[in-house]
Residue frames as a rotation matrix with the C-alpha (Angstrom) as fourth column:
MET 1
0.878 0.297 -0.376 -168.52
-0.061 -0.709 -0.702 107.29
-0.476 0.639 -0.604 -17.92
GLY 2
0.498 -0.709 0.499 -165.95
0.864 0.457 -0.212 106.87
-0.078 0.536 0.840 -20.75
ALA 3
-0.420 -0.797 -0.434 -163.12
0.693 -0.591 0.413 109.26
-0.585 -0.127 0.801 -21.57
TRP 4
-0.771 0.176 0.612 -165.00
0.446 -0.537 0.716 110.84
0.454 0.825 0.335 -24.47
SER 5
0.289 0.956 -0.045 -168.12
0.644 -0.159 0.749 111.30
0.709 -0.246 -0.662 -22.34
THR 6
0.278 -0.278 -0.920 -166.08
0.869 -0.336 0.364 112.87
-0.410 -0.900 0.148 -19.54
SER 7
-0.798 -0.602 0.031 -164.55
0.534 -0.682 0.499 115.31
-0.280 0.415 0.866 -22.00
ALA 8
-0.439 0.723 0.533 -168.00
0.459 -0.329 0.825 116.14
0.772 0.607 -0.188 -23.38
ALA 9
0.492 0.642 -0.588 -169.31
0.826 -0.129 0.550 116.78
0.277 -0.756 -0.593 -19.87
HIS 10
-0.154 -0.638 -0.754 -166.42
0.757 -0.567 0.326 119.15
-0.635 -0.521 0.570 -19.08
GLU 11
-0.919 -0.205 0.336 -166.90
0.386 -0.639 0.666 121.10
0.078 0.742 0.666 -22.31
ALA 12
-0.051 0.975 0.219 -170.64
0.588 -0.148 0.795 121.32
0.807 0.169 -0.566 -21.77
ARG 13
0.432 0.166 -0.887 -170.02
0.890 -0.240 0.388 122.59
-0.149 -0.956 -0.252 -18.26
ASP 14
-0.439 -0.715 -0.545 -167.58
0.560 -0.692 0.456 125.21
-0.703 -0.105 0.704 -19.57
GLY 15
0.294 0.684 -0.667 -170.11
-0.143 -0.659 -0.739 126.41
-0.945 0.312 -0.096 -22.15
HIS 16
-0.609 -0.534 -0.586 -168.40
-0.682 -0.024 0.731 124.86
-0.405 0.845 -0.350 -25.20
ARG 17
0.581 0.796 -0.170 -170.34
-0.757 0.451 -0.474 122.99
-0.301 0.404 0.864 -27.81
GLN 18
-0.323 -0.671 0.668 -169.05
-0.333 0.741 0.584 119.45
-0.886 -0.034 -0.462 -28.26
PRO 19
-0.266 0.231 -0.936 -169.11
-0.958 0.044 0.284 118.26
0.107 0.972 0.210 -31.89
SER 20
0.746 0.602 0.285 -170.86
-0.617 0.786 -0.047 115.01
-0.252 -0.141 0.957 -32.50
ARG 21
0.063 -0.724 0.686 -168.83
-0.113 0.678 0.726 111.82
-0.992 -0.123 -0.039 -32.79
ALA 22
0.575 0.194 0.795 -169.80
0.712 0.362 -0.602 111.63
-0.404 0.912 0.070 -36.49
LYS 23
0.958 -0.262 0.113 -168.18
-0.175 -0.851 -0.495 115.05
0.226 0.454 -0.862 -37.10
ASP 24
0.411 -0.832 0.372 -165.14
-0.666 0.005 0.746 113.91
-0.622 -0.555 -0.553 -35.10
ASP 25
0.161 -0.291 0.943 -164.80
0.351 0.910 0.221 110.80
-0.922 0.295 0.249 -37.27
SER 26
0.788 0.171 0.592 -165.27
0.614 -0.143 -0.776 112.72
-0.048 0.975 -0.218 -40.53
ALA 27
0.840 -0.541 0.030 -162.58
-0.541 -0.841 -0.019 115.23
0.036 0.000 -0.999 -39.51
ARG 28
0.221 -0.775 0.592 -160.22
-0.480 0.442 0.758 112.39
-0.849 -0.451 -0.275 -38.66
ARG 29
0.659 0.129 0.741 -160.67
0.411 0.763 -0.498 110.57
-0.630 0.633 0.450 -42.00
PRO 30
0.929 -0.351 0.121 -158.75
-0.053 -0.447 -0.893 113.08
0.367 0.823 -0.434 -44.17
ILE 31
0.349 -0.835 0.425 -155.87
-0.934 -0.273 0.231 113.06
-0.077 -0.478 -0.875 -41.68
GLU 32
0.236 -0.219 0.947 -155.77
-0.217 0.938 0.271 109.25
-0.947 -0.270 0.173 -41.65
ALA 33
0.879 0.120 0.462 -155.91
0.403 0.333 -0.853 109.18
-0.256 0.935 0.244 -45.46
GLU 34
0.758 -0.645 0.101 -153.02
-0.490 -0.664 -0.564 111.67
0.431 0.378 -0.819 -45.67
ALA 35
0.198 -0.684 0.702 -151.02
-0.845 0.244 0.475 109.71
-0.496 -0.688 -0.530 -43.09
ASN 36
0.481 0.046 0.876 -151.57
0.180 0.972 -0.150 106.50
-0.858 0.230 0.459 -45.06
ARG 37
0.974 -0.121 0.193 -150.51
0.166 -0.201 -0.965 108.23
0.156 0.972 -0.176 -48.30
LEU 38
0.518 -0.824 0.230 -147.32
-0.831 -0.548 -0.090 109.53
0.200 -0.145 -0.969 -46.71
VAL 39
0.162 -0.432 0.887 -146.44
-0.536 0.716 0.447 106.12
-0.828 -0.548 -0.116 -45.28
GLU 40
0.652 0.164 0.740 -147.10
0.400 0.755 -0.520 104.31
-0.644 0.635 0.427 -48.57
THR 41
0.948 -0.228 0.223 -145.24
0.098 -0.457 -0.884 106.92
0.304 0.860 -0.411 -50.63
TYR 42
0.450 -0.792 0.413 -142.25
-0.559 -0.610 -0.562 107.78
0.697 0.022 -0.717 -48.44
ALA 43
0.828 -0.119 0.547 -141.64
-0.482 0.345 0.805 105.29
-0.285 -0.931 0.229 -45.60
ASP 44
0.761 -0.563 0.322 -139.27
0.612 0.788 -0.068 103.08
-0.215 0.249 0.944 -47.60
THR 45
0.424 -0.605 0.674 -137.35
0.384 -0.554 -0.738 106.07
0.820 0.572 -0.003 -48.94
ILE 46
0.565 -0.181 0.805 -136.97
-0.671 -0.668 0.321 107.63
0.479 -0.722 -0.499 -45.49
LEU 47
0.886 -0.224 0.406 -135.81
-0.132 0.718 0.684 104.32
-0.445 -0.659 0.606 -44.03
ARG 48
0.621 -0.677 0.394 -133.21
0.778 0.470 -0.418 103.83
0.098 0.566 0.819 -46.76
VAL 49
0.388 -0.474 0.791 -131.95
0.033 -0.850 -0.526 107.42
0.921 0.230 -0.314 -46.61
SER 50
0.677 -0.085 0.731 -131.70
-0.716 -0.303 0.628 107.29
0.168 -0.949 -0.266 -42.81
TYR 51
0.877 -0.349 0.330 -129.98
0.189 0.882 0.432 103.92
-0.442 -0.316 0.840 -42.88
THR 52
0.613 -0.672 0.416 -127.45
0.508 -0.068 -0.858 105.26
0.605 0.738 0.300 -45.37
TYR 53
0.203 -0.508 0.837 -126.27
-0.498 -0.789 -0.358 107.65
0.843 -0.345 -0.413 -42.67
LEU 54
0.300 0.075 0.951 -126.87
-0.952 -0.047 0.303 105.68
0.067 -0.996 0.057 -39.50
ARG 55
-0.428 -0.395 -0.813 -126.38
-0.472 0.865 -0.172 102.02
0.771 0.310 -0.556 -40.44
SER 56
-0.966 0.230 0.122 -128.95
-0.012 0.428 -0.904 101.17
-0.260 -0.874 -0.411 -37.78
THR 57
-0.599 0.799 0.055 -132.37
0.435 0.267 0.860 99.83
0.672 0.539 -0.507 -38.66
GLN 58
0.011 0.626 -0.779 -133.85
1.000 -0.026 -0.007 100.85
-0.025 -0.779 -0.627 -35.31
ASP 59
-0.460 -0.240 -0.855 -132.56
0.345 -0.936 0.077 104.42
-0.818 -0.259 0.513 -35.57
ALA 60
-0.994 0.110 0.010 -133.77
-0.024 -0.305 0.952 104.64
0.108 0.946 0.306 -39.17
GLU 61
-0.321 0.932 -0.170 -137.24
0.758 0.361 0.544 103.52
0.568 0.046 -0.822 -38.06
ASP 62
-0.040 0.256 -0.966 -137.32
0.847 -0.505 -0.169 106.18
-0.531 -0.825 -0.197 -35.33
ILE 63
-0.763 -0.303 -0.571 -136.35
-0.007 -0.880 0.476 108.88
-0.647 0.367 0.669 -37.81
CYS 64
-0.852 0.492 0.180 -138.91
0.308 0.192 0.932 107.60
0.423 0.849 -0.315 -40.29
GLN 65
-0.026 0.886 -0.462 -141.68
0.989 0.091 0.120 108.02
0.149 -0.454 -0.878 -37.73
ASP 66
-0.140 -0.099 -0.985 -140.54
0.528 -0.849 0.010 111.54
-0.838 -0.519 0.171 -36.82
VAL 67
-0.934 -0.274 -0.231 -140.21
-0.046 -0.549 0.835 112.65
-0.356 0.790 0.499 -40.45
LEU 68
-0.621 0.769 0.154 -143.64
0.583 0.320 0.747 111.28
0.525 0.553 -0.647 -41.37
LEU 69
0.127 0.658 -0.743 -145.19
0.957 -0.278 -0.083 113.16
-0.261 -0.700 -0.664 -38.45
LYS 70
-0.429 -0.349 -0.833 -143.49
0.166 -0.937 0.307 116.39
-0.888 -0.007 0.460 -39.55
ALA 71
-0.993 0.069 0.091 -144.67
0.086 -0.074 0.994 115.81
0.075 0.995 0.068 -43.13
LEU 72
-0.248 0.961 -0.119 -148.21
0.920 0.273 0.282 115.28
0.304 -0.040 -0.952 -41.90
GLY 73
0.094 0.220 -0.971 -147.99
0.682 -0.725 -0.098 118.66
-0.726 -0.653 -0.218 -40.17
HIS 74
-0.583 -0.384 -0.716 -146.91
-0.231 -0.767 0.599 120.26
-0.779 0.514 0.358 -43.48
ALA 75
-0.434 0.458 0.776 -149.61
0.777 0.627 0.065 118.54
-0.457 0.631 -0.627 -45.57
GLY 76
0.563 0.735 0.378 -150.86
0.815 -0.418 -0.401 120.75
-0.137 0.534 -0.834 -48.37
SER 77
0.720 -0.302 -0.625 -147.97
-0.082 -0.931 0.356 123.23
-0.689 -0.205 -0.695 -48.14
PHE 78
-0.328 -0.881 0.340 -145.88
0.266 0.259 0.929 121.82
-0.906 0.395 0.149 -51.00
ASP 79
-0.191 0.180 -0.965 -145.80
-0.764 -0.644 0.031 123.18
-0.616 0.743 0.260 -54.55
SER 80
0.280 0.191 -0.941 -145.55
-0.822 0.554 -0.132 119.74
0.496 0.810 0.312 -56.13
ALA 81
0.997 0.057 -0.057 -144.94
-0.029 0.913 0.408 116.06
0.075 -0.405 0.911 -55.41
GLU 82
0.333 -0.943 -0.001 -141.24
0.579 0.206 -0.789 116.58
0.744 0.262 0.615 -56.26
HIS 83
-0.128 -0.309 0.943 -141.04
-0.475 -0.815 -0.331 119.48
0.871 -0.490 -0.043 -53.79
GLU 84
0.692 0.469 0.548 -142.65
-0.706 0.284 0.649 117.31
0.149 -0.836 0.528 -51.10
ARG 85
0.897 -0.374 -0.234 -140.27
0.355 0.927 -0.121 114.39
0.262 0.026 0.965 -51.82
ALA 86
0.012 -0.943 0.332 -137.18
0.329 -0.309 -0.892 116.61
0.944 0.120 0.306 -51.73
TRP 87
0.072 0.094 0.993 -138.34
-0.757 -0.643 0.115 118.22
0.649 -0.760 0.025 -48.46
ILE 88
0.917 0.336 0.215 -138.94
-0.396 0.697 0.598 114.82
0.051 -0.633 0.772 -46.85
ILE 89
0.621 -0.758 -0.201 -135.51
0.610 0.628 -0.482 113.54
0.492 0.177 0.853 -47.90
ARG 90
-0.136 -0.673 0.727 -133.86
-0.063 -0.727 -0.684 116.74
0.989 -0.139 0.057 -46.65
VAL 91
0.381 0.359 0.852 -135.61
-0.849 -0.229 0.476 116.43
0.366 -0.905 0.217 -43.27
ALA 92
0.994 -0.037 -0.101 -134.57
0.064 0.957 0.282 112.75
0.086 -0.287 0.954 -43.02
ILE 93
0.260 -0.963 0.076 -130.95
0.549 0.082 -0.832 113.64
0.795 0.258 0.550 -43.82
ASN 94
-0.118 -0.273 0.955 -130.93
-0.488 -0.822 -0.295 116.44
0.865 -0.501 -0.037 -41.24
ALA 95
0.718 0.455 0.527 -132.44
-0.681 0.299 0.669 114.16
0.147 -0.839 0.524 -38.59
ALA 96
0.861 -0.449 -0.239 -129.87
0.427 0.893 -0.143 111.45
0.277 0.021 0.961 -39.34
LYS 97
-0.028 -0.916 0.401 -126.99
0.315 -0.389 -0.866 113.95
0.949 0.102 0.299 -39.15
ASP 98
0.161 0.159 0.974 -128.33
-0.772 -0.594 0.225 115.32
0.614 -0.789 0.027 -35.85
LEU 99
0.960 0.223 0.172 -128.46
-0.281 0.761 0.585 111.80
0.000 -0.610 0.793 -34.44
LEU 100
0.533 -0.838 -0.117 -124.90
0.605 0.474 -0.640 111.12
0.592 0.271 0.759 -35.64
ARG 101
-0.138 -0.567 0.812 -123.72
-0.237 -0.777 -0.583 114.28
0.962 -0.273 -0.027 -33.86
ARG 102
0.498 0.385 0.777 -125.44
-0.838 -0.016 0.545 113.16
0.223 -0.923 0.315 -30.65
ARG 103
0.978 -0.142 -0.154 -123.93
0.152 0.987 0.058 109.70
0.143 -0.081 0.986 -31.07
ASP 104
0.202 -0.964 0.170 -120.45
0.352 -0.090 -0.932 111.16
0.914 0.248 0.321 -31.51
ARG 105
-0.055 -0.173 0.983 -120.83
-0.720 -0.676 -0.159 113.06
0.692 -0.717 -0.087 -28.25
GLN 106
0.652 0.388 0.651 -121.94
-0.742 0.506 0.441 109.87
-0.158 -0.770 0.618 -26.49
GLY 107
-0.394 -0.916 -0.071 -119.38
-0.901 0.370 0.224 107.66
-0.179 0.152 -0.972 -28.24
THR 108
-0.218 0.370 0.903 -121.86
-0.058 0.919 -0.390 104.95
-0.974 -0.137 -0.179 -29.31
VAL 109
-0.482 0.088 -0.872 -122.38
-0.875 -0.107 0.472 103.41
-0.051 0.990 0.129 -32.72
ALA 110
0.075 0.569 0.819 -125.00
-0.280 0.800 -0.530 100.82
-0.957 -0.189 0.219 -33.70
LEU 111
-0.667 -0.294 -0.685 -124.56
-0.737 0.127 0.663 98.60
-0.108 0.947 -0.301 -36.75
ASP 112
0.132 0.743 0.656 -127.38
-0.256 0.665 -0.701 96.54
-0.958 -0.075 0.278 -38.25
ASP 113
-0.901 -0.335 0.278 -127.69
0.156 0.347 0.925 94.63
-0.406 0.876 -0.260 -41.49
ILE 114
0.176 0.952 -0.252 -130.29
-0.220 -0.211 -0.952 95.48
-0.960 0.223 0.172 -44.10
ALA 115
-0.516 -0.311 0.798 -130.79
0.628 0.496 0.600 94.07
-0.583 0.810 -0.061 -47.59
GLU 116
-0.124 0.421 -0.898 -131.64
-0.487 -0.815 -0.315 96.28
-0.865 0.398 0.306 -50.55
PRO 117
0.323 0.316 0.892 -133.29
0.451 0.777 -0.439 94.69
-0.832 0.544 0.109 -53.62
VAL 118
0.642 -0.202 -0.739 -130.89
-0.652 -0.650 -0.389 95.95
-0.402 0.732 -0.549 -56.31
ALA 119
-0.275 -0.759 0.590 -129.26
-0.118 0.636 0.763 93.60
-0.954 0.140 -0.264 -58.83
PRO 120
-0.722 -0.039 -0.691 -129.16
-0.683 -0.122 0.721 92.61
-0.112 0.992 0.061 -62.50
MET 121
0.377 0.923 -0.084 -131.97
-0.908 0.350 -0.229 90.66
-0.182 0.163 0.970 -64.17
GLY 122
0.382 -0.111 -0.917 -131.88
-0.569 0.754 -0.328 86.91
0.728 0.648 0.225 -64.77
ALA 123
-0.759 -0.649 -0.056 -130.71
-0.333 0.461 -0.822 85.72
0.560 -0.605 -0.566 -61.35
THR 124
-0.150 0.698 -0.700 -132.61
0.669 0.593 0.448 83.70
0.728 -0.401 -0.557 -58.78
ASP 125
0.725 0.505 0.469 -134.26
-0.007 -0.675 0.738 85.49
0.689 -0.538 -0.486 -55.86
ARG 126
0.833 -0.455 -0.315 -131.58
0.459 0.250 0.852 84.20
-0.309 -0.854 0.418 -53.49
GLU 127
-0.127 -0.910 0.394 -128.79
0.992 -0.113 0.060 85.42
-0.010 0.399 0.917 -55.79
LEU 128
0.100 0.256 0.961 -130.49
0.389 -0.899 0.199 88.79
0.916 0.354 -0.190 -56.18
GLU 129
0.946 0.314 0.085 -130.81
0.033 -0.353 0.935 89.18
0.324 -0.881 -0.344 -52.43
ALA 130
0.517 -0.827 -0.221 -127.18
0.734 0.296 0.612 88.16
-0.440 -0.478 0.760 -51.79
ARG 131
-0.245 -0.612 0.752 -125.93
0.903 -0.426 -0.052 90.53
0.352 0.666 0.657 -54.49
ALA 132
0.418 0.491 0.764 -128.06
0.193 -0.870 0.453 93.42
0.888 -0.042 -0.459 -53.21
LYS 133
0.975 -0.067 -0.211 -126.80
0.208 -0.056 0.977 92.90
-0.077 -0.996 -0.041 -49.69
GLY 134
0.199 -0.978 0.062 -123.21
0.917 0.209 0.341 92.74
-0.346 -0.011 0.938 -50.88
VAL 135
-0.204 -0.234 0.951 -123.44
0.701 -0.713 -0.024 95.92
0.683 0.661 0.309 -52.98
LEU 136
0.684 0.529 0.503 -125.21
0.038 -0.714 0.699 97.82
0.729 -0.459 -0.508 -50.22
GLU 137
0.811 -0.448 -0.375 -122.61
0.499 0.197 0.844 96.71
-0.304 -0.872 0.383 -47.67
LEU 138
-0.175 -0.906 0.386 -119.88
0.985 -0.162 0.067 98.06
0.002 0.392 0.920 -49.94
VAL 139
0.015 0.272 0.962 -121.72
0.348 -0.904 0.250 101.36
0.938 0.331 -0.108 -50.33
MET 140
0.909 0.416 0.041 -122.29
0.087 -0.286 0.954 101.54
0.409 -0.863 -0.296 -46.57
ALA 141
0.486 -0.805 -0.340 -118.56
0.820 0.286 0.495 101.05
-0.302 -0.520 0.799 -45.97
LEU 142
-0.063 -0.488 0.871 -117.73
0.733 -0.614 -0.291 104.23
0.677 0.620 0.396 -47.92
PRO 143
-0.872 -0.209 -0.442 -117.07
0.450 -0.698 -0.557 107.52
-0.192 -0.685 0.703 -46.10
LEU 144
-0.163 0.938 -0.307 -120.30
0.554 -0.170 -0.815 109.44
-0.817 -0.302 -0.492 -45.50
GLU 145
-0.094 0.164 -0.982 -119.91
-0.504 -0.858 -0.096 112.08
-0.858 0.486 0.163 -48.24
TYR 146
-0.823 -0.219 -0.524 -119.41
-0.566 0.387 0.727 109.39
0.044 0.896 -0.443 -50.92
ARG 147
-0.835 0.549 0.032 -122.09
0.518 0.805 -0.290 107.11
-0.185 -0.226 -0.956 -49.46
GLU 148
-0.157 0.785 -0.599 -124.58
0.177 -0.575 -0.799 109.99
-0.972 -0.231 -0.049 -49.43
ALA 149
-0.267 -0.001 -0.964 -123.92
-0.801 -0.556 0.223 110.98
-0.536 0.831 0.148 -53.05
ILE 150
-0.932 -0.122 -0.341 -124.00
-0.306 0.769 0.561 107.41
0.194 0.627 -0.754 -54.38
TYR 151
-0.687 0.727 0.001 -127.16
0.573 0.542 -0.615 106.54
-0.447 -0.422 -0.789 -52.48
LEU 152
-0.021 0.730 -0.683 -129.09
-0.057 -0.683 -0.728 109.62
-0.998 0.024 0.056 -53.61
HIS 153
-0.334 -0.172 -0.927 -127.91
-0.875 -0.308 0.373 109.26
-0.350 0.936 -0.047 -57.22
TYR 154
-0.814 -0.124 -0.568 -128.24
-0.428 0.788 0.442 105.51
0.392 0.603 -0.694 -57.80
TYR 155
-0.816 0.526 -0.241 -130.90
0.575 0.698 -0.426 104.46
-0.056 -0.486 -0.872 -55.31
GLU 156
-0.089 0.811 -0.579 -133.13
0.450 -0.486 -0.750 107.55
-0.889 -0.327 -0.322 -55.28
GLU 157
-0.046 -0.006 0.999 -132.29
0.996 0.073 0.046 108.54
-0.073 0.997 0.003 -58.89
TYR 158
0.767 0.199 -0.610 -131.57
0.244 -0.970 -0.010 112.19
-0.593 -0.141 -0.792 -58.19
SER 159
0.674 -0.555 0.488 -129.46
0.447 -0.219 -0.867 114.19
0.588 0.803 0.101 -60.63
ILE 160
-0.336 -0.882 -0.331 -126.22
0.887 -0.177 -0.426 115.84
0.317 -0.437 0.842 -59.54
LYS 161
-0.636 0.153 0.756 -128.00
-0.082 -0.988 0.132 119.21
0.767 0.022 0.641 -59.53
GLN 162
0.457 0.886 0.077 -130.80
-0.254 0.047 0.966 117.87
0.852 -0.461 0.246 -57.32
ILE 163
0.451 -0.371 -0.812 -128.36
0.795 0.581 0.176 116.22
0.407 -0.725 0.556 -54.91
ALA 164
-0.633 -0.726 0.269 -126.41
0.556 -0.668 -0.495 119.48
0.539 -0.164 0.826 -54.64
ALA 165
-0.256 0.627 0.736 -129.60
-0.448 -0.752 0.484 121.26
0.857 -0.205 0.473 -53.57
ILE 166
0.696 0.586 -0.415 -130.55
0.027 0.555 0.831 118.52
0.718 -0.590 0.370 -51.09
VAL 167
0.474 -0.583 -0.660 -127.15
0.869 0.432 0.242 118.28
0.144 -0.689 0.711 -49.37
HIS 168
0.975 -0.047 -0.216 -126.31
-0.005 -0.981 0.193 122.00
-0.221 -0.187 -0.957 -49.71
ALA 169
-0.021 -0.992 0.122 -123.13
0.305 0.109 0.946 121.44
-0.952 0.057 0.301 -51.73
SER 170
-0.098 -0.076 -0.992 -121.95
-0.808 -0.576 0.124 122.63
-0.581 0.814 -0.005 -55.13
GLU 171
0.887 0.433 -0.162 -122.66
-0.431 0.648 -0.628 120.52
-0.167 0.627 0.761 -58.20
SER 172
0.285 -0.859 -0.425 -118.92
-0.566 0.207 -0.798 120.07
0.774 0.468 -0.428 -58.77
ALA 173
-0.483 -0.430 0.763 -118.50
-0.875 0.258 -0.409 118.81
-0.021 -0.865 -0.501 -55.20
VAL 174
0.368 0.701 0.610 -121.30
-0.592 0.683 -0.428 116.27
-0.717 -0.204 0.667 -55.69
ALA 175
0.861 -0.095 -0.500 -119.84
-0.422 0.415 -0.806 115.15
0.284 0.905 0.317 -59.04
THR 176
-0.160 -0.987 0.014 -116.44
-0.747 0.112 -0.655 114.71
0.645 -0.115 -0.755 -57.38
ARG 177
-0.319 0.105 0.942 -117.97
-0.831 0.446 -0.332 112.70
-0.455 -0.889 -0.055 -54.53
LEU 178
0.767 0.631 0.116 -119.77
-0.466 0.672 -0.575 110.44
-0.441 0.387 0.810 -57.02
SER 179
0.608 -0.606 -0.513 -116.59
-0.481 0.232 -0.845 109.93
0.631 0.761 -0.150 -59.02
ARG 180
-0.427 -0.826 0.368 -114.46
-0.796 0.151 -0.586 109.18
0.429 -0.543 -0.722 -55.97
GLY 181
0.011 0.524 0.852 -117.13
-0.780 0.538 -0.320 106.92
-0.626 -0.661 0.415 -54.49
ARG 182
0.920 0.307 -0.244 -117.31
-0.389 0.637 -0.666 104.93
-0.050 0.707 0.705 -57.73
SER 183
0.202 -0.935 -0.292 -113.52
-0.603 0.115 -0.789 104.72
0.771 0.336 -0.541 -57.79
LYS 184
-0.475 -0.361 0.802 -113.51
-0.877 0.270 -0.398 103.29
-0.073 -0.893 -0.445 -54.28
LEU 185
0.375 0.707 0.600 -116.13
-0.568 0.686 -0.454 100.69
-0.732 -0.171 0.659 -55.26
ARG 186
0.560 -0.073 -0.825 -114.50
-0.811 0.155 -0.564 99.74
0.169 0.985 0.028 -58.59
PRO 187
-0.503 -0.840 -0.204 -111.76
-0.794 0.542 -0.275 97.39
0.342 0.024 -0.939 -57.33
THR 188
-0.669 0.286 0.686 -114.22
-0.380 0.662 -0.646 95.30
-0.639 -0.693 -0.334 -55.33
LEU 189
0.315 0.930 0.189 -116.90
-0.182 0.255 -0.950 95.14
-0.932 0.264 0.250 -58.01
GLU 190
-0.273 -0.499 -0.823 -114.60
-0.882 -0.212 0.421 94.78
-0.385 0.840 -0.382 -61.03
GLY 191
-0.960 -0.154 -0.233 -115.77
-0.258 0.805 0.534 92.24
0.105 0.572 -0.813 -63.59
ALA 192
-0.560 0.828 -0.005 -119.37
0.717 0.483 -0.503 92.20
-0.414 -0.285 -0.865 -62.35
ARG 193
-0.565 0.492 0.662 -122.30
0.332 -0.599 0.729 93.89
0.755 0.632 0.175 -64.08
HIS 194
-0.286 0.491 -0.823 -124.09
0.924 -0.085 -0.372 96.26
-0.253 -0.867 -0.429 -61.76
GLU 195
0.606 0.761 0.233 -125.97
0.795 -0.592 -0.134 99.52
0.036 0.267 -0.963 -61.61
PHE 196
0.538 -0.432 -0.724 -122.94
0.156 -0.793 0.589 101.73
-0.828 -0.430 -0.359 -60.97
ASP 197
0.981 -0.124 0.149 -121.52
0.141 -0.065 -0.988 101.26
0.133 0.990 -0.046 -64.51
LEU 198
0.548 -0.836 0.017 -118.02
-0.484 -0.300 0.822 100.84
-0.682 -0.459 -0.569 -63.15
């Protein structure tokens, strides 16, 4: 007797009505569709946001899975797509910061490499990939508060006001972090055209 049949026998014995497998499958379909939507819409964003904090692909993947599961549990409770996106990014940031705190207590740090497809038009794929990796490495080398502001502004295209709400800081603090982060990047990227308008 299979696992499903055993469960059905126990429920029948206890006086519960077991729904048919067809009802089970139809109830599962909306959940699977929502899970697929969340993965397609947010997985890359969660991975990038998490990596911005952690600099570890494996840790970012773990956080991505956790955040997607939490989002699935909150399905239908958002006012808009923008509200959902901001909530997901906030949860990813909080999870990454929690992991960093745990890491600090344990004294371990993992560093991985990851390439981000960001570069000017007109270059070969190999040049684009090398440039993206180089720019991202420079951003990742910044102190966390600058890295966070630059990533959310230039990679996720949030305004200063939106970033302030996400990271729970004042707009002037976010603007200062962006300015100082750009200043720290400027000497290295001087003379090159790139998305930071330095």
